[in-house]
KOLVEX-789123 format. One line per field, with one value per residue (C-alpha): residue in one letter; x negated, y, z negated. Coordinates in Angstrom, 1 decimal, always signed. Layout:
! residues N
rest: [A; ...]
xx: [X; ...]
yy: [Y; ...]
zz: [Z; ...]
This chain:
! residues 607
rest: [X; X; X; X; X; X; X; X; X; X; X; X; X; X; X; X; X; X; X; X; X; X; X; X; X; X; X; X; X; X; X; X; X; X; X; X; X; X; X; X; X; X; X; X; X; X; X; X; X; X; X; X; X; X; X; X; X; X; X; X; X; X; X; X; X; X; X; X; X; X; X; X; X; X; X; X; X; X; X; X; X; X; X; X; X; X; X; X; X; X; X; X; X; X; X; X; X; X; X; X; X; X; X; X; X; X; X; X; X; X; X; X; X; X; X; X; X; X; X; X; X; X; X; X; X; X; X; X; X; X; X; X; X; X; X; X; X; X; X; X; X; X; X; X; X; X; X; X; X; X; X; X; X; X; X; X; X; X; X; X; X; X; X; X; X; X; X; X; X; X; X; X; X; X; X; X; X; X; X; X; X; X; X; X; X; X; X; X; X; X; X; X; X; X; X; X; X; X; X; X; X; X; X; X; X; X; X; X; X; X; X; X; X; X; X; X; X; X; X; X; X; X; X; X; X; X; X; X; X; X; X; X; X; X; X; X; X; X; X; X; X; X; X; X; X; X; X; X; X; X; X; X; X; X; X; X; X; X; X; X; X; X; X; X; X; X; X; X; X; X; X; X; X; X; X; X; X; X; X; X; X; X; X; X; X; X; X; X; X; X; X; X; X; X; X; X; X; X; X; X; X; X; X; X; X; X; X; X; X; X; X; X; X; X; X; X; X; X; X; X; X; X; X; X; X; X; X; X; X; X; X; X; X; X; X; X; X; X; X; X; X; X; X; X; X; X; X; X; X; X; X; X; X; X; X; X; X; X; X; X; X; X; X; X; X; X; X; X; X; X; X; X; X; X; X; X; X; X; X; X; X; X; X; X; X; X; X; X; X; X; X; X; X; X; X; X; X; X; X; X; X; X; X; X; X; X; X; X; X; X; X; X; X; X; X; X; X; X; X; X; X; X; X; X; X; X; X; X; X; X; X; X; X; X; X; X; X; X; X; X; X; X; X; X; X; X; X; X; X; X; X; X; X; X; X; X; X; X; X; X; X; X; X; X; X; X; X; X; X; X; X; X; X; X; X; X; X; X; X; X; X; X; X; X; X; X; X; X; X; X; X; X; X; X; X; X; X; X; X; X; X; X; X; X; X; X; X; X; X; X; X; X; X; X; X; X; X; X; X; X; X; X; X; X; X; X; X; X; X; X; X; X; X; X; X; X; X; X; X; X; X; X; X; X; X; X; X; X; X; X; X; X; X; X; X; X; X; X; X; X; X; X; X; X; X; X; X; X; X; X; X; X; X; X; X; X; X; X; X; X; X; X; X; X; X; X; X; X; X; X; X; X; X; X; X; X; X; X; X; X; X; X; X; X; X; X; X]
xx: [-0.8; -0.7; +2.3; +1.7; +0.6; +3.4; +5.8; +4.5; +5.7; +9.1; +9.9; +8.6; +10.3; +13.6; +12.7; +12.7; +16.2; +17.2; +16.8; +17.5; +21.3; +21.9; +20.3; +22.3; +25.6; +25.8; +24.9; +28.1; +30.3; +29.7; +29.0; +25.2; +24.9; +24.7; +26.0; +23.4; +25.0; +25.1; +21.5; +20.4; +23.3; +22.1; +18.8; +19.5; +21.8; +18.3; +15.8; +18.5; +19.6; +15.8; +14.9; +18.6; +18.3; +15.1; +15.8; +18.7; +17.0; +14.0; +16.6; +17.9; +14.6; +14.7; +11.1; +10.7; +12.2; +10.4; +12.9; +11.7; +13.7; +16.6; +19.8; +23.7; +22.9; +19.9; +22.0; +25.2; +22.5; +20.9; +24.9; +25.0; +22.2; +22.6; +26.5; +25.6; +22.7; +24.7; +27.8; +25.5; +23.9; +26.7; +28.1; +24.9; +24.6; +28.0; +27.5; +23.9; +25.2; +28.6; +30.5; +31.8; +30.0; +32.2; +34.1; +33.1; +29.6; +28.9; +30.7; +29.0; +25.4; +26.2; +27.4; +24.4; +22.2; +23.7; +23.1; +19.6; +18.4; +19.8; +18.7; +15.0; +15.0; +16.5; +14.3; +11.2; +12.7; +13.3; +9.2; +8.5; +10.1; +9.5; +5.8; +5.5; +7.8; +5.1; +2.5; +1.0; +4.0; +2.2; +5.1; +9.5; +11.3; +14.7; +17.1; +19.3; +22.3; +23.8; +25.5; +24.1; +20.5; +20.1; +20.6; +18.2; +15.4; +16.1; +15.3; +11.9; +10.9; +11.7; +9.6; +7.4; +3.5; +3.5; +5.1; +3.3; +2.7; +6.2; +9.8; +12.6; +14.7; +18.2; +20.3; +22.1; +24.9; +27.9; +30.7; +32.8; +33.8; +29.8; +29.1; +28.1; +28.2; +25.6; +23.6; +20.9; +21.4; +20.0; +22.8; +24.0; +22.9; +24.5; +25.1; +22.9; +23.6; +21.4; +18.3; +16.1; +17.5; +16.8; +13.5; +12.3; +14.0; +12.5; +8.9; +10.4; +6.8; +8.9; +12.1; +13.6; +15.9; +18.1; +21.0; +20.4; +24.0; +24.6; +24.9; +21.2; +22.8; +23.8; +20.1; +18.7; +20.5; +19.2; +15.6; +15.6; +17.3; +14.4; +11.1; +11.5; +11.5; +7.9; +8.4; +7.2; +9.8; +10.3; +12.8; +14.5; +13.7; +17.2; +20.7; +19.7; +16.6; +19.2; +21.1; +18.9; +17.6; +14.2; +14.9; +11.5; +9.4; +6.8; +9.7; +9.5; +7.9; +7.2; +10.0; +9.1; +9.6; +11.9; +14.4; +15.2; +16.2; +19.5; +21.2; +23.0; +21.0; +21.5; +24.3; +23.4; +25.7; +24.4; +26.4; +25.6; +21.7; +21.1; +23.2; +20.5; +17.5; +18.4; +16.5; +15.4; +11.3; +10.7; +7.7; +6.7; +4.3; +2.0; +2.5; +0.1; +1.1; +3.6; +7.1; +5.1; +4.4; +8.1; +9.9; +7.7; +9.3; +13.0; +13.0; +11.2; +14.1; +16.7; +14.8; +13.1; +12.1; +8.4; +7.6; +4.4; +2.2; +0.6; -1.4; -5.3; -6.8; -7.6; -7.5; -4.2; -2.7; -4.4; -3.0; +0.9; +0.2; -1.0; +1.4; +3.9; +2.7; +3.1; +6.2; +8.3; +6.3; +9.1; +8.5; +6.5; +3.8; +2.0; -1.0; -1.8; -5.4; -4.7; -4.1; -1.3; -2.8; -4.6; -1.5; -3.1; -3.9; +0.0; +1.2; -0.8; +1.0; +4.4; +3.8; +2.7; +5.4; +8.6; +9.4; +13.5; +13.2; +11.1; +10.4; +7.7; +6.5; +3.3; +2.2; -0.7; +1.8; -0.7; -0.1; -3.0; -4.9; -2.9; -3.0; -7.0; -6.7; -4.1; -5.5; -5.5; -2.0; -0.6; -2.4; -1.2; +2.1; +2.9; +1.6; +1.2; +4.5; +5.6; +3.0; +5.0; +8.6; +7.8; +6.6; +9.5; +12.0; +9.5; +9.9; +13.8; +13.7; +16.5; +16.6; +13.6; +13.6; +11.7; +10.5; +10.7; +10.4; +12.4; +9.4; +10.5; +13.4; +12.2; +8.5; +6.3; +2.9; +1.6; +2.2; +5.8; +6.3; +4.7; +7.0; +10.5; +8.4; +8.5; +12.4; +12.6; +10.9; +12.9; +16.2; +15.0; +14.0; +17.3; +19.1; +18.0; +17.2; +18.9; +17.0; +18.9; +16.3; +17.1; +14.7; +15.7; +15.0; +14.5; +12.1; +9.4; +9.1; +8.0; +4.7; +3.5; -0.4; -1.5; +2.1; +2.1; +3.0; -0.5; -2.1; -0.1; -0.8; -4.9; -4.9; -3.0; -5.3; -8.5; -7.3; -5.6; -5.1; -2.4; -2.3; +0.5; +0.9; +4.0; +5.8; +9.0; +8.5; +11.0; +11.5; +13.7; +12.8; +13.3; +12.1; +10.4; +12.5; +15.9; +14.6; +13.6; +16.9; +18.8; +16.6; +17.2; +21.3; +20.9; +19.4; +22.5; +24.5; +22.4; +24.4; +21.4; +19.7; +20.9; +18.8; +20.4; +19.9; +19.4; +21.1; +18.2; +20.3; +19.8; +15.7; +13.2; +10.9; +7.6; +7.2; +9.3; +8.4; +4.4; +5.9; +7.9; +5.2; +2.9; +6.1; +6.5; +2.6; +3.2; +1.6; +2.9; +2.6; +0.4; -0.7; -1.8; -1.6; -2.4; -0.9; -2.4; -0.7; -3.3; -1.1; +0.3; -1.2; -1.2; +2.1; +3.3; +7.0; +8.9; +11.7; +12.5; +15.4; +17.4; +19.6; +18.6; +20.9; +22.2; +22.7; +26.6; +26.0; +29.0; +29.5; +28.7; +30.2; +27.6; +27.6; +24.1; +23.7; +24.7; +24.4; +22.9; +24.7; +22.2; +21.1; +19.9; +16.5; +14.8; +12.6; +11.1; +9.8; +8.7; +7.0; +5.5; +4.1; +2.7; +0.7; -0.5; -1.5; -3.2; -5.4; -5.9; -6.5; -9.9; -10.3; -9.7; -7.3; -5.0; -5.0; -3.2; -1.3; -0.2; +1.4; +3.7; +4.7; +6.1; +7.3; +9.4; +10.5; +11.0; +7.5; +4.7; +1.4; -0.6; -3.8]
yy: [+22.5; +21.7; +21.3; +24.4; +26.4; +25.4; +26.1; +29.3; +29.7; +28.5; +30.9; +34.2; +33.3; +32.8; +36.1; +38.5; +36.4; +37.5; +40.9; +41.3; +39.8; +42.2; +45.5; +43.8; +43.7; +47.0; +49.0; +47.2; +47.4; +51.5; +52.2; +52.4; +54.7; +53.9; +56.1; +57.2; +55.7; +52.4; +52.2; +51.5; +48.5; +47.4; +47.3; +45.4; +42.9; +42.5; +41.7; +40.0; +37.9; +37.3; +35.7; +33.7; +32.4; +31.3; +29.9; +27.8; +26.6; +26.0; +23.4; +21.8; +20.7; +22.7; +23.0; +19.9; +18.7; +17.6; +19.3; +17.7; +15.0; +17.1; +15.4; +16.0; +15.5; +18.3; +21.0; +20.8; +20.7; +24.1; +25.5; +24.3; +25.7; +29.2; +29.1; +28.7; +31.3; +34.2; +33.4; +33.9; +36.5; +38.9; +38.1; +39.3; +42.6; +43.2; +43.4; +44.8; +48.3; +48.0; +48.8; +45.6; +44.6; +45.2; +41.4; +41.8; +42.7; +39.5; +37.4; +38.9; +38.0; +34.4; +33.9; +35.9; +33.8; +30.4; +31.4; +32.6; +29.8; +27.3; +28.4; +28.7; +25.2; +23.8; +26.4; +24.4; +20.8; +22.3; +23.3; +19.8; +17.6; +19.9; +19.7; +15.6; +16.1; +18.3; +15.5; +13.5; +10.8; +7.2; +5.1; +5.2; +3.8; +2.1; +1.3; -1.6; -0.7; +2.7; +2.2; +3.9; +2.2; +2.9; +6.2; +6.0; +4.4; +6.5; +9.8; +8.2; +7.7; +11.1; +12.6; +9.4; +10.4; +6.7; +6.9; +10.1; +10.5; +7.6; +9.3; +8.1; +7.3; +5.9; +3.5; +0.9; -1.2; -3.5; -1.5; +0.1; +3.3; +4.3; +4.1; +7.6; +9.0; +10.7; +9.5; +11.7; +13.7; +10.9; +9.3; +5.5; +4.3; +1.1; -2.7; -5.1; -6.9; -3.1; -3.5; -5.1; -2.3; +0.1; -0.6; -1.1; +2.2; +4.3; +2.5; +1.3; +0.2; -0.9; -2.1; -1.7; -4.0; -2.0; -4.7; -6.1; -6.7; -8.6; -12.7; -14.3; -15.6; -11.9; -11.3; -13.7; -13.5; -10.2; -10.7; -13.6; -11.2; -8.8; -10.9; -11.0; -7.8; -7.7; -4.8; -5.0; -6.0; -5.0; -6.1; -4.5; -7.4; -7.6; -6.2; -6.4; -3.2; -1.7; -1.4; -0.9; +1.9; +0.6; +1.3; +3.1; +2.5; +0.4; -2.4; -2.5; -5.9; -8.1; -10.5; -13.8; -17.3; -17.7; -15.0; -16.6; -19.9; -17.8; -19.7; -18.0; -18.0; -21.0; -20.4; -21.9; -23.2; -21.7; -23.3; -26.9; -26.2; -24.1; -27.0; -29.5; -26.9; -24.7; -24.8; -28.1; -29.4; -29.4; -30.8; -30.2; -32.7; -31.1; -27.7; -25.4; -27.2; -25.4; -27.2; -27.8; -24.2; -22.7; -25.3; -24.0; -20.2; -20.8; -23.6; -20.5; -18.4; -20.1; -19.7; -23.6; -24.0; -25.6; -25.8; -28.3; -27.6; -30.7; -30.4; -32.3; -29.0; -26.2; -23.2; -23.6; -24.3; -20.8; -19.4; -20.7; -19.4; -16.6; -15.9; -17.2; -15.7; -12.3; -12.6; -14.5; -13.5; -15.2; -19.0; -21.5; -22.7; -25.5; -26.6; -30.2; -30.9; -34.6; -37.2; -39.0; -42.3; -42.1; -44.5; -43.9; -40.4; -40.1; -41.9; -39.2; -36.5; -37.7; -39.4; -35.8; -33.2; -35.5; -34.1; -33.8; -33.1; -34.3; -32.6; -35.2; -32.9; -34.8; -36.0; -36.9; -35.8; -35.2; -37.8; -38.0; -38.0; -40.6; -42.8; -42.2; -43.2; -45.6; -47.0; -43.2; -42.5; -46.5; -44.6; -41.5; -41.7; -45.2; -46.4; -42.4; -42.1; -45.4; -44.3; -40.8; -42.6; -45.4; -42.9; -40.9; -44.6; -45.4; -41.6; -41.7; -38.5; -37.4; -37.3; -37.8; -36.1; -36.7; -35.1; -37.3; -37.0; -37.3; -39.0; -42.1; -42.6; -45.5; -44.4; -44.4; -43.5; -44.8; -41.7; -41.5; -45.4; -44.6; -41.9; -44.8; -47.3; -44.3; -44.3; -47.9; -48.0; -45.3; -46.7; -50.4; -48.6; -46.7; -49.5; -50.5; -47.3; -44.7; -41.9; -40.6; -41.4; -39.4; -38.5; -35.8; -35.9; -32.9; -32.2; -29.4; -26.4; -23.3; -22.1; -24.6; -25.7; -27.4; -27.2; -26.1; -22.6; -21.2; -22.8; -21.7; -18.2; -19.0; -19.5; -16.8; -14.6; -16.2; -15.2; -19.0; -21.0; -22.5; -26.1; -27.7; -32.1; -32.7; -30.3; -32.6; -32.6; -31.5; -31.2; -29.8; -27.1; -25.5; -22.0; -23.3; -20.6; -22.8; -26.3; -26.1; -24.6; -27.2; -29.7; -28.1; -28.1; -31.4; -32.3; -31.3; -34.0; -37.0; -39.6; -41.8; -43.9; -41.8; -40.0; -36.4; -35.4; -31.7; -29.9; -28.5; -26.5; -28.1; -29.0; -26.8; -27.4; -26.7; -25.2; -23.0; -22.5; -21.4; -19.3; -17.9; -17.0; -15.4; -13.1; -12.0; -11.3; -9.5; -11.3; -13.1; -17.1; -18.4; -15.0; -13.6; -16.7; -19.6; -23.0; -26.0; -29.8; -32.1; -35.4; -37.0; -37.8; -41.2; -41.7; -39.0; -39.2; -37.1; -36.4; -37.6; -38.8; -37.9; -41.7; -45.1; -46.3; -48.6; -45.6; -43.8; -40.6; -38.9; -34.8; -33.8; -30.1; -28.2; -27.9; -28.2; -31.3; -35.1; -38.2; -41.0; -44.2; -46.1; -49.5; -52.6; -53.1; -56.7; -55.5; -58.8; -58.1; -55.2; -56.3; -58.9; -56.9; -53.9; -56.6; -57.6; -53.9; -54.0; -56.9; -55.1; -51.3; -50.3; -52.7; -52.2; -50.4; -52.7; -55.2; -52.1; -51.3; -54.9; -55.1; -51.6; -53.9; -55.9; -54.2; -51.1; -53.6; -50.1; -49.4; -51.4; -50.0; -50.3; -52.8]
zz: [+3.1; -0.5; -2.1; -4.5; -1.7; +0.2; -3.4; -2.9; +0.2; -0.5; -3.0; -1.8; +0.8; -1.3; -3.8; -0.8; +0.8; -2.4; -1.9; +0.9; +0.6; -2.2; -0.2; +2.7; +0.5; -0.8; +2.3; +4.0; +0.8; +1.0; +4.8; +4.9; +2.7; -1.3; -3.8; -6.4; -9.4; -7.6; -7.0; -10.4; -10.4; -7.7; -9.0; -12.0; -10.0; -7.5; -10.7; -12.3; -9.2; -9.0; -12.2; -13.2; -9.2; -9.7; -12.5; -11.2; -8.1; -9.4; -12.8; -9.3; -7.8; -4.9; -4.8; -5.3; -2.3; +1.3; +3.1; +6.4; +5.7; +3.9; +4.1; +3.1; -0.4; -0.5; +1.1; -1.4; -3.9; -2.7; -2.9; -6.2; -7.5; -5.5; -6.5; -10.4; -10.2; -8.8; -11.1; -14.2; -12.7; -11.7; -15.2; -17.2; -14.5; -15.3; -19.3; -19.3; -16.5; -18.4; -15.0; -12.9; -10.4; -6.9; -6.1; -2.6; -3.1; -5.1; -2.7; +0.2; -2.0; -2.0; +2.0; +2.4; +0.0; +1.3; +5.0; +4.6; +2.3; +3.9; +7.0; +6.5; +4.8; +8.1; +10.0; +8.2; +9.4; +12.8; +13.4; +12.0; +14.2; +17.0; +16.2; +16.3; +19.6; +21.3; +20.0; +22.5; +23.0; +23.9; +22.8; +23.5; +20.6; +21.2; +18.0; +18.1; +15.8; +15.7; +11.9; +8.7; +8.5; +12.6; +11.4; +8.7; +10.5; +13.6; +11.3; +9.7; +13.0; +13.8; +10.7; +9.7; +10.0; +10.9; +14.5; +15.5; +18.9; +19.4; +20.9; +20.0; +23.2; +21.5; +20.7; +21.6; +19.4; +20.7; +19.3; +22.3; +20.1; +20.0; +23.6; +25.0; +21.3; +20.1; +16.5; +14.6; +18.4; +20.2; +22.8; +22.1; +25.4; +25.7; +24.3; +23.5; +27.7; +28.6; +26.6; +29.4; +31.6; +29.3; +28.6; +32.2; +33.4; +29.7; +29.5; +26.0; +24.1; +20.6; +19.8; +16.4; +15.1; +12.4; +12.2; +8.4; +7.2; +10.3; +11.5; +11.8; +15.1; +16.3; +15.6; +16.9; +20.5; +20.1; +19.1; +21.9; +24.8; +23.6; +23.9; +27.5; +27.9; +26.8; +24.7; +20.7; +18.5; +15.2; +12.4; +8.9; +6.7; +4.5; +3.8; +0.2; +1.1; +2.3; -0.5; -2.6; -0.8; -0.1; +3.6; +5.1; +8.1; +5.6; +5.5; +8.8; +9.6; +13.4; +14.0; +13.2; +14.7; +11.9; +12.9; +16.1; +13.9; +13.8; +10.4; +7.7; +4.6; +2.2; -0.6; -3.8; -6.7; -9.2; -11.6; -11.0; -10.7; -13.6; -15.1; -14.6; -14.7; -17.2; -20.9; -19.3; -19.2; -15.4; -13.7; -9.8; -8.1; -5.4; -7.3; -5.2; -1.5; +0.8; -0.3; -4.1; -4.7; -3.1; -4.9; -8.5; -7.9; -7.2; -10.6; -12.5; -11.5; -13.2; -16.5; -17.4; -21.5; -19.3; -16.2; -15.6; -12.5; -11.7; -8.5; -7.3; -6.3; -8.9; -6.3; -6.0; -8.8; -10.7; -7.4; -8.7; -11.4; -11.0; -9.3; -11.2; -14.5; -12.9; -11.6; -14.1; -17.4; -19.6; -18.4; -20.6; -18.0; -18.4; -15.7; -15.1; -12.8; -11.8; -9.3; -9.1; -7.6; -11.7; -13.5; -16.5; -16.6; -15.3; -18.0; -20.3; -18.8; -19.5; -22.7; -23.4; -22.1; -21.7; -18.4; -17.7; -14.3; -11.9; -8.3; -7.0; -3.8; -3.6; -0.3; +2.3; +5.4; +8.0; +10.7; +12.6; +9.7; +7.6; +11.3; +11.3; +7.1; +6.5; +2.9; +1.7; +2.7; +1.2; -2.0; -2.3; -0.6; -1.9; -4.8; -6.0; -5.8; -7.7; -10.5; -11.4; -11.0; -12.9; -15.3; -14.9; -16.2; -18.9; -20.6; -19.9; -17.4; -16.4; -12.3; -10.2; -7.0; -4.3; -0.8; +1.6; +5.7; +9.1; +9.7; +7.6; +10.0; +12.5; +12.1; +14.5; +12.1; +9.2; +7.0; +8.0; +7.3; +3.8; +3.3; +4.1; +1.5; -0.7; -0.2; -0.5; -4.3; -5.5; -4.4; -6.2; -9.6; -9.5; -9.7; -13.4; -14.3; -16.5; -14.5; -11.3; -9.0; -5.4; -2.3; -0.1; +3.7; +6.1; +9.2; +9.6; +8.2; +8.9; +8.1; +6.0; +5.6; +8.6; +10.8; +14.6; +14.3; +11.9; +14.3; +17.5; +15.4; +15.2; +18.6; +19.8; +18.1; +19.3; +23.4; +23.6; +24.9; +22.7; +22.9; +23.2; +23.1; +25.5; +27.3; +26.0; +22.2; +20.2; +16.2; +13.8; +11.1; +8.8; +6.7; +3.7; +0.7; +2.9; +2.9; -1.5; -1.4; -0.4; -2.4; -5.3; -4.5; -3.7; -6.5; -8.3; -6.5; -7.8; -9.0; -8.2; -5.5; -2.8; +0.0; +0.5; +4.9; +5.2; +8.3; +9.9; +12.7; +17.0; +17.1; +18.6; +21.8; +21.0; +24.1; +23.5; +20.4; +21.7; +24.8; +22.1; +19.6; +22.3; +23.5; +19.8; +19.7; +22.5; +25.2; +28.3; +28.6; +31.0; +32.1; +29.3; +26.8; +28.6; +28.0; +27.6; +27.3; +25.0; +25.2; +22.2; +19.6; +17.5; +15.9; +16.9; +18.8; +21.4; +18.6; +15.3; +13.5; +10.5; +10.2; +10.1; +12.4; +8.7; +6.8; +7.4; +5.8; +3.8; +3.3; +0.0; -1.3; +0.0; +3.9; +4.9; +3.3; +3.7; +2.0; +2.9; +2.1; +0.1; +1.0; -1.0; -1.8; -2.8; -5.6; -5.4; -2.0; -2.6; -5.1; -3.4; -0.5; -2.8; -4.0; -0.7; -0.3; -3.0; -2.3; +2.2; +0.6; +1.8; +4.5; +8.1; +9.6; +11.6; +8.0; +5.8; +9.1; +8.7; +5.7; +6.9; +9.5; +6.9; +4.8; +7.5; +10.2; +12.6; +12.3; +14.8; +15.4; +18.0; +17.6]
């Protein structure tokens, strides 16, 4: 039914209610026989009440409400509109008629109008809800969390067309006081330990986790319970949406692997970060990559005087530029297409823009590819880093923050070894430079380009099999936003020469990660989607480390950031090995790897 037709029907019903209410009130007042002297008064009262109350109802927007979603607020507004309208009508009619209307008639008219108008709207909502319930019900839904958020989502589920054909069975909540109570007319059936049994008993198809203010560890535990039931699991994204009033069916999203990490949001020292980023010229290398682009997003929120987006790929730089111009129109952006291996081009960029803070995220990071192309890894990760660091020193940048990797610790791969050499170089240059050079070391980030998660999702979408290299392989994981937040925070602690190590939480077994992704996609591992083991690839280790034996860590002001004790780097030896690199670049892999092994004692390669 169109809005116009619906409004006309409600308006006609309200007019009928007004006349019926006035007539019944007079009949009750005079025991069923209205004296002729009061008939004109009754007629005048009904006409005036129709006009005034109609205007009052329109003023309070009673004809622009979606009554199938009505709540206490709508009922209160309806009562206010009726009371004000009738009070004004009572006064006007008494003045026009010259005789005061009996007060008992006015009060009874008010009671009847409140009852009939409120009842008609409640009946409209009841009809809509029942119509949904009578549809072919194919999906049973269970809501985890019987608080305010759970109640709101329950109302949406019961009335939204998006859930047509679905039935809400009830709630689960860990609060024992809510057990066997009802929320929006539906029972609280148990706590989190009851979820598996309830899914079986009621043939639950969808589980909605409505706990936006709960600890991440609690949500992670509940997701781990839900994922074993075979039901599709959805979640309310964040408490911010709930507070801002954005909560709706559309805000529900599928549970992602990130939710299983169970870590609390990163707390940022805003003053410390703003002190070295705000109103500064900031350069981000590798700005089109996963880490680089997120660095640009978060740095933009701190209002730098200018943000330089440097990258080799024009498409990725264009994409992040368009996004930032849309989200942060007041931030001055400069896009720079450049290769960090081109020393003269990097020098030109520094000479022109004089960046005060440098975040160096450009790197080759794919382990098997770099294993087969060691010269390219050295040119980009080692010499490219040297070019950017030397220019930061030459043009007196205040800080230089390099993104490193846990693969730089006791490296078994070319990629890890080149990142370790890059760390060594910035530690050596820090000793003689006014610029504060630091590195930030962390493990894998979920969802970055070329990482295991997107690959697993592609394989699941194709029907499998999902390929895991080794059943015992474990990795540290964190989300891209939390990694970048910690990188920016670590930059505030820089004094020069440090390697900051981020707390990555507990290591995750890759096989478990694959199984979780399969279950969260609605399938059963090794039943619907099979898992194959392909064997470890070149340069891979079963587990990664975050710290060398010689690096003793100390705590920082941030609970998730630690600092490794700076190691003494022999600059002369480093320069000598760099000259050897220059001679063997482009030669056979064995020669390049041999120089790497001389420079990084922990690294060993297979001939």
